[in-house]
C-alpha positions as CSV (number, residue, x, y, z in Angstrom):
1,M,0.1,0.4,0.0
2,R,1.5,3.8,-1.1
3,T,1.1,6.5,1.2
4,V,0.9,10.1,-0.1
5,H,1.0,13.2,1.5
6,W,-0.2,16.4,0.4
7,V,1.1,19.6,2.2
8,L,-0.4,23.1,0.3
9,S,0.8,26.0,1.5
10,A,1.0,29.7,0.2
11,P,2.8,32.6,0.7
12,K,1.4,36.8,1.1
13,Q,0.5,38.1,-2.2
14,G,3.7,39.9,-3.3
15,N,5.7,37.3,-1.5
16,D,8.2,35.0,-3.0
17,A,7.2,31.0,-3.0
18,S,9.3,30.2,-0.1
19,D,8.6,33.0,2.2
20,T,5.5,31.3,4.1
21,E,5.3,31.8,8.0
22,D,3.9,27.7,8.1
23,G,4.9,24.6,9.5
24,V,4.0,21.2,8.8
25,F,5.1,18.1,10.1
26,T,4.1,14.7,8.1
27,P,5.4,11.4,9.4
28,D,7.6,8.9,7.8
29,A,5.5,7.0,5.3
30,R,7.3,4.1,5.8
31,L,6.6,3.7,9.3
32,S,3.8,1.3,10.2
33,F,4.6,0.8,13.9
34,G,3.6,3.5,16.9
35,P,1.8,6.4,16.7
36,H,1.6,8.6,13.6
37,R,1.9,12.4,14.4
38,F,1.0,15.0,12.0
39,A,1.4,18.9,12.8
40,F,0.5,22.2,11.4
41,A,1.3,25.6,12.4
42,D,0.3,29.0,11.5
43,G,3.1,32.0,11.8
44,A,1.6,35.2,13.0
45,T,2.5,37.9,11.1
46,E,2.9,40.4,13.2
47,S,5.7,38.6,15.3
48,A,9.0,38.2,14.9
49,F,11.0,35.0,12.5
50,S,7.1,33.5,12.8
51,G,7.7,30.8,10.5
52,R,10.9,29.4,12.0
53,W,9.3,29.2,15.7
54,A,5.6,27.4,13.8
55,Q,8.2,24.9,12.2
56,L,10.0,24.7,15.4
57,L,6.7,23.8,17.1
58,V,5.8,21.3,14.4
59,D,9.2,19.6,14.2
60,W,9.2,19.2,18.2
61,F,5.5,18.0,18.4
62,G,6.4,15.4,15.5
63,C,9.8,13.6,16.5
64,A,8.2,14.1,20.2
65,T,7.7,10.8,22.3
66,G,5.1,10.4,25.2
67,E,2.1,11.9,26.2
68,L,0.5,14.6,24.7
69,R,-0.2,16.1,27.7
70,M,3.7,15.6,28.8
71,L,4.7,17.5,25.5
72,L,4.4,21.2,27.5
73,S,7.4,20.3,30.0
74,G,9.4,20.8,26.4
75,L,8.5,24.5,25.6
76,P,11.4,26.3,27.5
77,D,13.8,24.4,25.7
78,L,12.0,25.3,22.6
79,Q,12.0,28.7,23.0
80,R,16.0,29.0,24.0
81,Q,16.4,27.1,20.5
82,W,14.3,29.9,18.6
83,R,16.4,32.3,20.3
84,E,19.0,30.9,19.0
85,V,18.3,30.3,15.3
86,T,17.0,34.3,15.2
87,A,19.8,35.8,16.6
88,G,22.3,37.3,14.2
89,P,24.8,40.2,14.8
90,N,23.7,42.2,11.6
91,L,19.5,41.9,12.6
92,P,18.2,45.9,12.4
93,W,17.2,47.7,15.2
94,Y,13.2,47.1,14.5
95,A,14.3,42.9,14.1
96,I,15.7,43.5,17.6
97,E,12.9,44.8,19.1
98,K,10.9,42.5,17.9
99,R,12.3,39.6,18.9
100,K,12.4,40.4,22.2
101,V,8.7,40.2,22.1
102,G,8.7,36.8,20.5
103,G,7.6,34.5,18.1
104,F,4.2,33.2,17.8
105,A,1.9,30.8,15.8
106,T,-1.1,28.6,16.0
107,F,-1.0,24.9,16.1
108,L,-2.5,21.7,15.5
109,G,-1.1,18.4,16.4
110,L,-2.9,15.2,15.4
111,E,-1.6,11.2,16.6
112,I,-3.1,8.6,15.3
113,Q,-2.4,5.2,16.6
114,A,-1.1,2.7,13.6
115,G,-2.2,-0.7,13.1
116,D,-5.4,-0.1,16.0
117,V,-8.4,-1.4,14.8
118,T,-10.2,0.9,17.0
119,G,-9.1,4.0,15.0
120,E,-8.2,5.7,18.2
121,W,-6.8,9.7,17.8
122,R,-5.9,12.5,20.6
123,C,-6.1,16.7,18.8
124,I,-4.3,19.4,20.8
125,A,-5.0,22.7,19.0
126,I,-3.7,26.2,20.8
127,G,-4.8,29.3,18.9
128,D,-7.6,30.3,16.2
129,C,-7.4,26.7,14.6
130,C,-9.5,23.6,14.6
131,L,-9.3,19.9,13.4
132,A,-12.5,18.2,11.5
133,H,-13.5,14.9,12.1
């Protein structure tokens, strides 16, 4: 059986195709055991480096182990990573000021238990996002 994942993302009008503030994580289709995690994050346009924050969030969720409710304990380390990847000596003054406030994103994470005949799944949503089942 072949699994295909479609991910569509579009930048804001006038921006380059690679200039998106979204983050997406889909599991490796070759995995057939354990839970499969999918994650989507939409970076807030008005915050600093929100695309980087969105991608950090989804990668962290997708690769994390353990119960969903325990994932929040990893946020301080994730915030430290964001500060490290957004630091730079050549940032303009306004980027430095925005960076002090932080990056923001809505987040949706979905976990599906692979091979489970009951169809068990769990979801976490933060911000103005939702999952329709």
